[in-house]
C-alpha positions in Angstrom: -0.1 -0.2 0.2 1.5 3.1 -0.7 1.5 6.1 1.8 2.0 10.1 1.0 4.2 11.7 3.8 5.2 12.0 7.4 3.3 14.0 8.6 4.7 16.1 12.2 3.1 17.0 15.6 3.9 18.8 18.5 3.4 17.8 21.8 2.9 19.8 25.3 1.7 19.2 28.6 -1.3 19.6 30.7 -3.0 18.3 33.8 -3.8 14.8 34.2 -7.6 14.2 33.2 -10.2 13.6 36.2 -10.1 9.7 37.0 -13.9 9.0 36.6 -15.4 7.4 33.2 -17.7 10.1 32.2 -19.6 7.8 30.0 -23.2 8.8 28.6 -25.6 6.4 26.7 -26.1 7.2 23.2 -29.9 8.5 24.7 -28.4 11.6 26.0 -27.8 13.3 23.3 -29.4 15.7 21.0 -29.8 15.4 17.4 -31.0 17.5 15.1 -34.7 17.0 13.6 -34.5 15.9 9.5 -36.5 18.8 9.2 -34.2 21.2 10.4 -31.7 20.2 7.9 -33.6 19.8 4.9 -33.3 23.0 2.9 -34.3 22.4 -1.0 -31.5 24.7 -2.1 -29.3 22.2 -0.6 -27.6 19.2 -2.1 -28.2 16.8 1.1 -26.1 13.4 -0.6 -23.0 14.6 1.5 -21.8 16.9 4.2 -19.4 18.5 5.7 -19.1 18.2 9.9 -17.0 20.4 12.4 -16.4 20.4 15.6 -15.7 22.3 18.7 -15.7 22.0 22.6 -15.4 25.5 23.3 -16.2 29.3 21.6 -14.3 32.2 22.3 -14.9 34.9 19.5 -10.9 35.3 19.3 -10.7 31.7 18.2 -13.2 31.7 15.4 -10.8 33.1 13.1 -9.3 29.8 11.2 -13.1 28.5 10.9 -14.2 31.6 9.4 -11.0 31.3 6.8 -12.1 27.6 6.0 -15.7 28.4 5.6 -15.0 31.3 3.6 -12.5 28.9 1.5 -15.3 26.7 1.2 -18.0 29.2 0.0 -15.5 30.7 -2.6 -13.2 27.7 -4.1 -14.9 24.4 -3.0 -17.4 24.8 -6.3 -20.4 22.2 -6.0 -19.0 21.6 -2.0 -19.9 24.9 -1.5 -23.7 24.0 -1.4 -23.5 21.1 0.9 -25.1 21.0 4.1 -22.7 21.6 7.1 -22.8 20.8 10.7 -21.2 21.9 13.7 -21.2 19.7 16.5 -21.0 21.6 19.7 -21.0 19.7 23.5 -21.0 23.2 25.3 -24.3 25.8 26.0 -25.1 27.3 23.2 -25.0 31.1 23.3 -26.4 33.8 21.2 -23.0 34.3 19.6 -22.7 30.9 18.8 -26.1 31.0 17.3 -25.1 34.0 15.4 -21.9 32.8 13.7 -24.0 29.6 12.6 -26.1 31.6 11.0 -23.7 34.0 9.1 -22.2 30.9 7.6 -24.7 28.2 7.1 -23.7 26.2 10.2 -26.1 23.6 11.0 -26.0 23.6 15.2 -26.0 20.1 16.6 -25.9 19.9 20.1 -24.2 16.6 22.0 -23.0 15.7 25.4 -19.3 15.2 25.8 -18.5 12.0 27.2 -14.7 12.7 28.0 -13.9 16.0 30.1 -10.7 18.0 30.1 -9.8 15.9 26.8 -10.9 17.4 23.7 -10.3 15.1 20.7 -12.2 11.6 22.1 -14.9 13.7 21.8 -14.9 13.7 18.1 -16.4 10.7 17.7 -19.8 12.3 18.1 -19.3 14.2 14.8 -20.4 10.7 13.1 -24.0 11.2 15.1 -25.4 13.5 12.7 -28.5 12.3 10.5 -26.9 9.8 7.7 -25.8 11.5 4.4 -24.3 9.0 1.6 -21.2 10.3 2.5 -19.8 13.0 5.2 -16.2 14.5 5.7 -14.8 15.1 9.3 -13.3 18.2 8.9 -10.9 19.9 11.3 -11.4 23.7 11.7 -8.1 24.6 10.2 -8.6 23.0 6.6 -8.4 25.2 3.4 -10.4 24.6 0.9 -8.6 25.4 -2.7 -11.0 23.2 -5.1 -13.9 20.8 -5.1 -14.1 18.2 -3.3 -16.9 16.5 -4.8 -14.8 13.9 -6.6 -13.5 12.2 -3.2 -17.7 12.5 -1.9 -18.7 10.5 -5.2 -15.7 7.8 -5.0 -16.7 7.4 -1.0 -20.7 6.9 -1.7 -19.6 4.2 -4.5 -17.5 2.3 -2.4 -18.8 2.8 1.0 -15.7 2.8 2.4 -13.8 5.3 4.9 -11.1 7.6 3.4 -8.5 8.9 5.6 -4.4 10.1 5.2 -1.8 7.1 6.8 0.3 9.3 9.9 3.8 7.2 10.4 4.3 9.6 13.1 2.8 6.9 15.4 2.6 4.7 17.3 4.4 5.1 21.0 4.8 3.0 22.9 1.7 1.8 24.1 2.3 1.3 28.5 2.6 3.8 30.9 6.0 3.3 31.6 7.4 5.6 29.2 10.8 6.4 28.6 12.5 9.5 30.1 12.7 11.2 26.6 9.0 10.7 25.5 9.5 13.2 22.5 11.1 10.4 20.6 8.7 8.2 18.1 9.1 4.5 19.2 8.1 2.8 16.2 10.3 0.1 16.3 10.8 -3.5 17.6 8.9 -4.1 21.1 6.7 -1.1 20.6 5.3 -2.2 17.3 4.6 -6.1 18.8 2.6 -4.5 21.5 0.5 -2.4 19.0 -0.1 -5.2 17.1 -1.3 -6.8 20.4 -3.9 -3.8 20.6 -5.3 -3.9 17.3 -6.0 -7.8 17.6 -7.3 -7.0 20.9 -9.7 -4.9 19.8 -10.1 -6.9 16.1 -10.6 -10.0 17.1 -9.3 -12.6 14.4 -9.6 -9.9 11.6 -6.3 -9.5 10.1 -4.5 -6.2 10.8 -3.6 -4.1 7.7 0.0 -2.7 7.9 1.3 0.4 5.9 5.2 0.4 5.0 7.6 2.1 7.6 9.1 5.4 6.6 12.4 5.0 5.0 11.7 1.1 4.6 13.1 -1.2 6.4 9.7 -3.2 7.7 5.6 -2.2 8.0 3.6 -0.7 10.7 -0.3 -1.4 12.0 -2.3 1.4 10.1 -2.8 4.5 11.5 -4.4 8.0 10.6 -4.2 11.7 10.8 -8.0 12.5 11.5 -8.1 16.4 10.2 -9.6 14.9 7.4 -11.6 11.7 7.2 -14.3 10.6 4.7 -16.9 8.2 6.1 -19.8 6.6 4.2 -23.1 6.6 5.0 -23.4 2.7 5.2 -20.6 3.1 8.4 -21.6 6.4 10.0 -23.3 5.6 12.6 -21.4 2.4 13.5 -18.2 3.6 13.1 -19.0 6.9 15.3 -20.0 4.3 18.3 -17.1 1.9 17.7 -14.7 5.0 17.9 -16.4 6.2 21.2 -16.4 3.0 22.6 -12.3 2.7 21.9 -11.6 6.1 23.0 -13.1 5.2 26.6 -11.7 1.6 26.7 -8.1 3.8 26.6 -9.1 6.6 28.9 -10.0 3.7 32.0 -7.1 1.4 30.6 -4.2 3.3 29.8 -4.5 7.0 30.0 -5.3 7.5 33.0 -2.9 5.5 35.3 -0.2 8.6 35.4 0.0 12.2 33.9 1.5 12.4 30.0 1.5 15.1 27.4 -2.1 16.2 25.8 -0.1 14.6 22.9 0.0 11.3 24.1 -3.2 11.5 26.3 -5.2 12.7 23.3 -4.0 11.3 20.5 -4.7 7.4 22.1 -8.0 8.4 22.5 -8.5 9.9 18.9 -6.3 9.4 16.0 -5.4 6.0 17.7 -8.9 5.1 18.8 -9.9 6.2 15.1 -7.5 3.0 13.2 -8.7 0.8 16.3 -12.2 1.2 15.7 -12.1 0.6 12.3 -10.7 -2.6 12.6 -13.4 -4.0 15.8 -16.4 -2.5 13.7 -14.6 -4.6 10.7 -15.0 -1.4 8.2 -12.9 -1.2 5.3 -11.0 1.6 4.2 -8.6 3.1 1.8 -5.9 5.6 2.2 -7.1 8.9 1.5 -4.8 10.7 -1.4 -2.9 13.6 0.2 -4.2 16.0 -2.2 -7.5 16.0 0.3 -5.8 16.0 3.7 -2.2 18.1 2.8 -0.1 19.1 5.5 2.7 21.1 4.4 5.9 20.0 4.8 9.6 20.9 3.6 10.5 16.8 3.9 7.2 16.1 1.4 7.5 12.5 -0.4 7.7 12.7 -4.4 4.6 12.5 -4.8 3.4 15.5 -2.9 6.4 17.7 -4.1 4.1 16.2 -7.5 1.0 17.8 -6.2 2.8 21.1 -5.2 4.3 21.6 -8.7 1.4 21.0 -10.0 -0.9 23.0 -7.8 -3.1 20.2 -7.4 -3.8 20.7 -3.6 -8.2 20.9 -2.8 -7.7 20.9 0.9 -4.5 22.1 2.7 -4.3 21.1 6.5 -2.8 24.3 8.1 -1.7 22.6 11.2 0.2 24.3 14.4 3.4 25.1 13.2 2.1 26.4 9.5 -0.8 28.5 11.1 0.7 31.4 10.9 -0.4 31.9 7.3 -4.1 32.3 8.1 -2.9 35.7 9.4 -4.2 38.3 7.7 -1.5 40.7 9.3 2.7 40.2 7.8 3.8 38.5 5.1 6.2 35.8 6.5 8.7 34.3 4.1 7.7 30.7 3.5 10.3 27.8 1.8 10.4 28.0 -1.7 8.6 24.9 -2.5 5.9 26.0 -0.4 5.4 29.2 -2.1 2.5 27.8 -4.2 0.4 26.4 -1.5 1.2 29.4 0.7 0.5 32.1 -1.9 -2.7 30.1 -2.6 -3.6 30.7 1.1 -2.8 34.3 1.4 -5.1 35.1 -1.5 -8.2 33.2 0.4 -7.1 35.2 3.8 -6.9 38.3 1.3 -10.2 37.6 -0.1 -11.7 37.6 3.1 -10.5 40.1 4.9 -11.8 42.5 2.4 -15.0 41.4 3.1 -14.8 40.7 6.9 -12.2 42.0 9.8 -10.8 39.7 12.7 -12.2 40.0 15.7 -10.1 43.0 17.8 -7.4 41.2 19.4 -7.8 37.6 18.0 -4.8 35.5 17.3 -5.9 33.6 14.0 -2.6 31.5 14.6 -4.4 30.0 17.8 -7.5 28.1 15.8 -10.7 26.9 17.4 -10.6 24.5 19.9 -12.0 21.3 18.8 
């Protein structure tokens, strides 16, 4: 199986999560009525789903850029329903923001506290569509992603981008240098054990390690994930179940970095949930979740040169490019992509100014 790129994440320390199981039954959620989103002007075969755990006016800027890019560069996809799954109290500011940006507010009750990422499983609780795209708030649309929606609907396979920065050693006995990726030897064998634990007797698909020299269990970046309608709700429930199990069995045993705990209960749980539910998946082309890097794989470099990127994932290290102030110098290899991103921001700032005192590089929590 071909994979596209080694993407990098950073970690930082936070307080240990509360030592309790905050698991809510599905009956506690508040799904929006079908009639509330059936606007005859919309194409509701497909939908985008965003997620937030808190709302502060100074953190809405990347989401506004995302939605503006979808409206102006997304082609037919601009007409698809777009949901915001939210887990806190709804305020007039949120209601107005959703009205202004044509977001369907879908309220759910979180099942973990202090940790936000595991609750992304609730994104699958929206009404069924032929295919949905779980979309991080720091995505910038550059072209119409409809072809990928069509493929997902036709194949009924989850599509997500393989991420090679994990797995970490999956036990509470981490070495002192916890920042190092432990992808080899005993660590991989322990991960394979976890895939078998959740997937029973199912074969565990593997992907090549970066640089060759072996394989590792599949693992995804969940910043963009296309989910087919036939598996939407089953996958969301399996994702929630696996996240909850990790919190109980691993993450709560001692304090960890937020990266370690959150990615155990979100991105790793994403892959384990596919294995547990037996849901078929395929590798999402990098063009639909392009993470800017100067160390890109050859096929990703070709996407840059050909300007064939549909959805750019402006992760933390490069998110300053969403800032309408200043003009930071980009690496030459990334200049074509960043030029397009800046064009989106400039176009938007001509119509809407960021909130006073906003920090556009920080993003909306979710």
